[in-house]
N, C-alpha and C positions, 0 to 999 in steps of 0.2 A: 044600472049604475053604482045604485046599496050596497051590492055584492063587491063590484073594483075598490068602490072608497072602503069596505071594510079592511079590503086585503091593502091598501096604502097607507092606514092607520096604524097596522098589526105591522107594519113590515121594518121597522124598529125593534119590535121584537122578535120577530122571525131571523132578524140580520144574527140578533144578540144572541140566540138560543142555537141558531149554526156555527156562529163563531164559538162556543160554550161547548157543544160538541164535538167540534175539530179539534178544543184544544185538550176535550177529555182524551179523544183520539190520539193524538199526537204525544199526549204525556205517557200513554202506555207504551210508547216505542222501545224498543230495546233488542240492542245488539248481543246476538247470540255466539258464543265462542264457536262456534264451527262457521260461523259468517266473514270469521277473522282471516284474513288472508294478504299475507306481506308480501308484497314482490319490489325487487328494486330497494329492499329497505324501507319500504314505506308505505302504509295502511290510511285510509280516509275511510269518512263515512259522512256523509247528507243525514242532514235532519231537518223534518216539516216541524217547523214552528208559526206561529200567528203572533206571537210575540214581536211587538215591535224591538227593530234591531239595535236602537241605544239601550232599550232594557237588556237585550242578549249579551252585549257589550259588558256594562256592570257585572252583570249573573257572572258573566267568565270570567272576569277578574277576581270578585269573590271566591268564586272557585279556587282558583291558580293560588290564591293567599289560603285559602283552607287547606290543600292537597299537597304543594310544592315549597311553603314555607314564607318567606320574605319576598312580596312582590315583586319589587324594584330587584330585588337579585339575582332573580331569575327572570326577568322581563329581558328579551333582546330586540324588542322593535313595537311600538303601540300607533296606531294609525286612526284616530277615535272619528275623524270625518268619514272614513272606510269602513269602520268598526270592524276594525283587523287586531289581534293578538297573536304576538309569535316568543315565546319563550323557549327556555333549554330547561329541560326536564329530567329526571330518576328514578326509578322505580326497582324494588325488588318483586324477580319475578319466580324463583325459586330460593327457597330458604329451608335446609331441612337438614337432621341431624340422625343417624343411627348407627347402628353397629351391635356385634354383641363379641361376646370372649376378651372383655379389657379391650377391645377395638372400638374408637368411635371417629363416625366419618362425619363432618360437616362439610355441606354443598351450600352454595351461597350465587346466585347468578343476578347480577342487577342490568338493569334496561336502560342506556342513555340514549334522547330522542330529541329532536327538535318539532314543537308541537306550535301547529298556526290553526286559529281560529276565527275561521271569517261569518260575520252575521248580516242578513241580511231582513228585512219585515214578512217573508213569509219562510224562511229554512235560513238555515247554519251549517258549516262544515268545519270538521276535525281533522287535521292533517298531522299525520306522525311519519316526520323522516328524520333519516340520520340515522337510524336506530342502529346499535351499537350494543352487544352482551359482555359484560365483564366475568370469565367465569372463573371461581377459586372455590377449591375442593382441598380440606386439611384431614391428616388424619391424625389421632393421637391415640398412644399406646404407652401405658405406664406410665401416663404425664408428661410424655416429650410428641412433641409436633415435626410432621412433617408436610411439605407440601406434597400435594398431587398433579394441583392443576392451577393455574394462574394465566391466564389470557382472554385477550381480546378479539371478538370476531364479529364481523359483520351480520345483522340479525339473520342476511340470505347466508352466510356460511352456516348460521348458527343450526340452522333448519336443514342444511345440505345434508340428507342421509345418505347417498352416493357416494360423497367427498369421505363420510365417516366408516364406509362399508369399505372401501376398493382395497386398501391394503388387504382386508381378509378374503376379500373376495380372490384376489391374486393368491395369496398364501394358499385356497383352498385350491384352486386350480393347478399349482402346482404339484401340490400332494397328491390331487386326483392321478395326475399324469403319474407320476411317481408309484403310483397305486396301482394304473394301467399296467404300467411296464412289470411291475414283478409278476399279476397276475397273467401275462402274456410268456411269462417264461413253463419252457415244458419240463415239468419234473422226471419225464424220463430219463435227461440228458446229464441232472445232475446227484452226487452222492448223496448218502446221509446225513452228512454233516450239514449240505450245502440246500438241502432240503429243511434242514433245522431252522438253520439261518434264514431261509424265503421266509418259515413262518411268522415267523420272529418278526422279519423286516415287515413283513403286511401287519400283523397285529400293532405294531408301531404306527407305521404311516394312517393307519384306520383310527389308533387312538388320539392321535395328530391331530384329523378331521373331525372327528368328533369335538375335540375342542376348539377349535374354528369353529363349529357349525354352533355351539353353543357361544364362542363371543361375541356371533353375528347375531344369536337370538338374542344376548343382552343389551347389545349396540339400537338394535332396534327399536327395543322397549325403551333405552334411551332416549333416543331420538322421539319417540309418540309420546312420551310423559315430557320433553321439553315444548315440545309442538303444544298438547296439550297445556301447560303452564302458560303458555305467551297468550293463547288463545285466551285463555279464561281473566290473566290479567290486563290483556288490552281491553277484551270486551266489558270488566270494572268498569276500567277507567273512560271509557265510551260512556256508560250509561250512567256513571255519577256525573259523568258531565250534563248530559240531558238533561237529568233531573233537575241540577242547577241552574242552568240557565233556560228551562223552559219553566218559568214560572214569574208572575208578576205581582209581586207582592208588595204593597203602597207603606207596610209597617216598616 
């Protein structure tokens, strides 16, 4: 009986200790870039958190104000009773400047989205939807600006490598057919001049194939960079939100 009464008297302390341990574990939660998978122009993450829902709601509102400017200007919907916030946000995912020999290339990709934060007493969910990328790429040479790219894409389109490489693959297939046709010609039936022309034609087609293969490599590398930048940006956004929402500061 003494043992049981001791357990009962220590129950509140044990519960508090367990809650503290749980809070410590959840505070370490982190979204890794490779965990970010965009599908249907959306991505969501559910976080475990023992902070009361009303505190999460308040923390989320403060986080929005700090990261997206005036709270009221980005707010689309707020439900205090059910602890839901919906905002419209924009952030930069790529902002690079490079070049050489007097040529400067500036690249800026920004992401616009709808962000919904739903809070409950044991968890909260962050959902990003309606994701669109505005791609701008400008070249500067001798002080003159030339716009190379200015377009809007859904996030799925932005990450669609197959579409980006389709024309290159079709061009490669056509060039390979041309090369196969040239190689199939029987030289024994050709004059010296025709042999020379065939040899030059083969060299030209092979050169164009190498050029297209180089274009394919660059396109794939650019796609991988775009994917990495997007994943890093969304992971950082989610982790920033978690760090802010998952706190219970009474000061």
